[in-house]
N, C-alpha and C positions, 0 to 999 in steps of 0.2 A: 700665371702663377705656377702652374704644374711644371713648365719649362724651367722656372726660375728656381724651382725646388729641388729640380733634378741636377743642377750643376754639380761638379766634382767639388768634394770638400776635403781633399786630401791634408790641407793644413789644418782643418778642424777636427777631424777624426783620426784617432790613433790606430796604427796599425794593428790587427788582429789576426790569428792564425786562421788560414782559410777552413771553412767546413764544409759539408754538403747543405746547400741551401734549402729552402722551402720547396722551390720547383722540383729539385731532385728527389727530394724525400716523398713530395706529393707524386710523382710520376712512378717510383717504386712502391709507393702504398696503393696506387691504383692498379699496378700490373699485380700486386699480390692479392688484393681483394678479387679481382678477376680470376687469378689462378685458383684461389680457394674456392672461388664460386663454381668454377668449372669442375674441378676434383669432387667438391661435394656432390654437385649433380651426377657425376659419374658414379661416385658410390651408391647414390639412390638408384640410378637408373640401370645399373648392371644387372643387379639382382632382380629387378623387375622384367628387364628383358629377358633374361634367362628363363624365367618363370614363365613368361608370356609364349616364349618359342617353345618350351618343353610342354605347355598345356595345348599349344596348337598341334604340335606333331603327335601328341598322345591322342587327341581329338581326332585327326586325320587317320591315324593308324586303327582307332577304335571304329570309325566308320567303315574302313576297308575290311576290318575283320567282320563286321557284321554283314557286309555285303557278300564276301567270300563264304562265310558261313550260310547264306540263304542260297547261293548258287549250288554249295556243294551237298547241301543236307540230304538229299537222295541219292547220292553217288559215291559215298565213302566207302561202302561194301564192295564196289566193284574193282578196288585198287587204283594206282594212279593212272589215269587214262590220258589221251593225247589232248583233251580239253584242259584237263588240270596241269599238264606240263606247259601249255600256252599261257595258263594263267600265272604259273609259277614264273615262268621266262618273263613275262610283263611286269610282275612286281618286283623282280629282281633288277630290272632295269631302273627301278626306282630306290634301289637298296633296300628293298624289303624282302625277307625271306618268309617262306610259308612252309608250315609243317602240319602233316596230317596224323591225326592219332586215331588208330582202330584198334578197337579191343584192348585199349589201355597201352599201346605200344605205338611209338613215334616211327615214322615211314623212314625216318634218317636220323643219325645221330647229331647231336648239338644241343640238345634242350635237356635242362637239368631234371632229375628224375622228379623232384617236388612238383615241378610245373606239369609233367605228365599224368602225375598222381591227382592233381588237382582238377585238371580236366576231366580224368576219367570219371572222377566223383561228381561230375556234373556242375563244377563250381568255375565261374568266369574269372579271368586274370587280366589285370590291368596294373602294370608295374614297371620300375626300373631295375634292371639287374644287369649283373656282368656274365656275358656271354663269350666264351673263347678269349677271355683277356680284355673284352670291349664292352662299355657300357652300353646298354642298349634299351629300348623300349618293347615290352612284351604285352601284347593283346590275344587272350585266348577265350574261345567260346566253345562249349560243349555242343555236340551235336549227336542226339540219342544217347544210347548207354554205352559207356566207356568209349565213346568217339567224340572226336572234336578237330578244331582248327586253331592253329597258333600263328600269328603273324609277328615278325620282330623286325626292328628298324634301328639303326644306330642313334643314340641320343645326342640331341644337338650340344655340341662341346666348343663351338667356334662362336658362341653368340656375345660372350664377354670381350673377345678380342675385336669383333666386329664393332661392337659398341665403341671400344676404346679408340679404334681407328678413325671412327666417325667423329671423335672428339678434338682430333688435331685441329680442324680448321675453327670451330668455334672456340677453342682453347687459343690460337693464335690471335684471331678476331678479338676477344675479350681481352687479352694481354695489350693489344694496340690500343683498343678502345679505352681501356683503364689507364693506361699511360697517357694518352692523348687528354682524357678529362682531367687527369691529376695536373698535368702541366698547365692547361688552360686554367682550371681552378687556382693553382697557386700563383700564376702570374695575375690574376684576378684581385687575389688577396695581398701579393707582396708590393704591387704598386703603391696603394695608399700607405703600407707600412715603410715602404722606403722613402714616401714623401714626409712621414711622421719622423723618421730617423733624422732625416736632412734637417727638417724644421727644428727638431730638439738640438742638433749640432748647432744651427745658427743662433738658436735662443741661448746656448751655452757661451757662444762666442760673443753676446752682447746684441744681437739683433732681436729685439723684443717687438719689432713692427712685423715680423712673418707671421703668416696664417697658412694653416692647412686646408686644402680642400675638403669638405665633408662629403664621404661617398659611402655607399652601401658595402657590405652589410652593417646591421646596426652596431656590432661590437666595434668594427673599424672606425665608424661614424662617431661612436662615444670617444674613442681615443683622440680623434681630430679636434673634437669639441674640446676634450679635457686639455689638449695641448694649446689651442686657442685662448682657452680660459686662462691658462697657466701664462702665456705670453702677455696677454693682458693685465694680469695681475702684477706681473713682473715689472711692466711698463709703468703701471701707476705706483707701484712700490718704488720705483727707481725715479720718478718724477716728484714724490712726496720727499725721497731722500735729499734730492737735489734742492728742493725748496726749503727743506729743514737745514740744509748745511748753509744755504744762502741767509736765512733768517739767522741762524745762530752765529754766522760770520758777522752779521750786522751787530747783533747784541754784543758780541765780544769787541767788536770795533768800537763802539762808542765809549765804554769806560776806558779803554787803552787811548783813544783820542783825548780824552779829558787828562787822562794822567799824563799823556806826553805834552799837552799844551801847558799845563802847570809846571812840568818838570823843565820846559825849555824856558819859560818864564823865570823861574828859579834861578835856572842857570845863565840866564842874560841880566840878572839883576833886576828885573822889572817889578818884582814883588817888593813892596815895602816891608820894613822890619815889623810893624803893627799889623800886616796882613799874612804874616807868616802862620800864625796859627789857623786862621779860617782856611786858608790854602790846604795846609796840613790835614785839616778835618775833613775837606773836600775830597782830597786825594786818599785818604782813609777809607772813605764811604765807597769811592769808585772802586779801590782795592778789594773791599769786602764784597761788591757786587760781582766784580769779575771772579772773585773765590767760589763764590755761591753758584757762578754759573760753571766753573769748571768742576766743583763737586758734583753738582746733578748731571753733568755729563759723564763723569766718571761712574757715578752710581747708576745711571741708566744703562752704559755699557757693560757692569758687572751684575745687572739684575739676574740674568739667566745662567750665570757661572757659577760653578759649583763652591767656589771659594767666597762667595758673597756672604759676609758674616751675619749671623742672627744668633742672638742670645736669648732663648726662650726661656721663661719661667712662669709660675703661676702669679699673675699680677692683679693687684686692685686697681681698676681703672679710674675710681673716683678721684683719688688724689692727683692721678696723671691728668686728668682734664681740667680739674680745679687750678692746677700749677699754670695752666694756659692763660688765665685771667691775669695773673701778677706780670708774666712775660709779655704780654701784649697789650696791656692797658696803656702804657705811656705812648708807644706808636700809635695806637687808635686815637688816643686823645689829641696826640700832635695832628692827626689828620682830620681831627673833629668829627670822629666816627664812634658812636657808642657801642661799646663791647658787653655782650651777656653771655656769661658761662653757667649753663643749667646741668647739674649732676644730682643724682639720688643722693639720700642721707645713708643708706645701707651701703655695705660692702658689695663691689661687683667685680668678682674674680674670674679671669680668663687665663688660658695658657698662650702667653704672646711674647713679643719684644718690645718693652716699654718704650726704649730709646728710638725703635723705627716707628712705632705707631705715633709718638711725639713728632718725629719728622714729617709723617704724614699729616697730621694736623697742622703742622707750622707752614707746611707747603699749601695746603688749603686756604690757610688764612693769609699767607703772603699773596695768593693769587686773588684773594677777596679784597683785600685792603687796595690792591692796585686799582681796581675798578669801581669801587663803591664811593659814591660821591659825598662829600661832608654833609653830617645829618643823618645819613642812612645807616641803619643798624648791620651789626654783624653779630651772630649767635652761633654759639657752640653747645650742643646739646647732648649728654649721654642717657641714653635709656637702655631697656633690657627686654627680651621675652624669654621664655623658657629655652629657646634654642640658641640665642645670639644675643651679643651686646652690639649696639648701635651708637655710632657716634656719627652726628650730624653738623655740618657747616653750612649755615643759612645766611645770605645777606640780602641788602636791599639795593643791589647794583642793577645794571642792564639786564643781567640773568642769560639765560639760554633761550635760543628759538628751539622748536620741535626738531628743526634738522640739525641743531647743534648737538643735541643728547647723543646721536649715533657717533659723532666723531669727537666729543669732549676729551677723550684720554688719548687720542691719536697725536704722536709727537708734531708738533708745529702746526696742527690743523686749524686751530683757532687763531693762531698768530697769523696765518696765511689769509683766513676768512675776514679779519677785522683790521689788518694792518692799515692804517691811514684812516680808518673809520672811527675808532676810539682807542683809549689807550690800552694795550696788550703788552704781554710780557713776551718770553722767549718761545714759550710753548712747551716747555719741559716740565713744569710743576706739576700739572695734571698726568702727564705721562708718567713721572717718577712716582707720584703718589699712587697710581694705579699698580704699577710695578711691584711696589713694597707691599701694598695689601695683598697682592696675588702671593707673593712669597711668604706672608703671614698666614696664609690659608684662608683668607677672607674675600670679600667682593666689594666692589665701590660702584655706585651709580649716580648719575647725574638726573636732576629734574627741577621743578619750579618750586620756588620757596613761597610761603605766605607773606613774607616780608616784602615780595615783589620781584626778588633777584633771583639766584641759582641756589639750589639746594644739593649738597654733594653728601653723599650718605656712605658710611664704612660700616660694614657689618662683619662681626668677628664671632665664629662659632665658640660656644660656652663649652 
């Protein structure tokens, strides 16, 4: 299935300008995330590393100052001896300078006067300061009265650069890993998306049998399921439309065949003079039947159009429903079907189109009269509640099964189900009635009538 879906569809898909695809964008996004992560790590790590290095150097220098102080505690009054020179040379190799303060005076220049004064006053010193234009660490310890030892060492200044140099490798590795992860993730996501796009193009081209493999992640799986459901719904709709057209073609062909037959008989002179009137009456009836079918088709086609005519006004439904009795009584009597019309005595006013409502009732009666056997009743009843007016058409015919109720108002559905089983119409009447009621702002439902047949209920808001 996947190979079939990934076939080129140049003829189905219009050309579009090329843009950066999801794979490219994901690769750049992964690299950007890695870069930002490394930079944020550097911004956090550099101050910490500098502080740790500084504290470590200060701690080492403080320990050395304490050690030197202990060594020289009893020797400062002798001047700089050979031992002190050797000690100074050893410290200098480690870039540490030693200053000896005797009687408040440094043995050599270089120390700020403030440091010498503090040591002479018996105060210890631990600070960062500038010595000779160079940032240095200073550790001083007093030794007796106005004597002391001061050690200085350059402050660590290359820590930040050392940390930055150490980030090049993790930065490169992070960028590479981010790009690789982005590409792999994008390929994983784009494959089912491409399958869905190809399937959508094939559905657009009329191939409703196509199905998309359902794959994770859940969002992509939902998309595949939605496309599969859409393809299935379109296939069902297309099949219903085809069956509807076939049934309508049959319904249209029947009166046309009758008309053609009688027209040929008239043209050939087969019809006798005394038979002309009955033949004409039959042809007129078939022409009326054909006209009704065409009108129903046109009305169905225009139901959802903006130019569908509606003339709404405040209407009293009682005379509208009672007029049904006079209009349909002759036809019902001719079929041997009792017609009963029930309406309240008081006015029942709603805002609607009286002509369209009468069209709905006539359509429901036409549908009922077609299937009701002689002797079984048809009832038209108007009732109301505080929220709505209710018009119900019930009959004593074969009625609906529970399965029929769900498809009663679909075009041609009942015609397809019962063709050849019992007398059925074109399947347009109930669909047209449902569309008209919807345009009037009401609802229509199908159910079982106490008379034993179907009950069709139209509800209009008051």
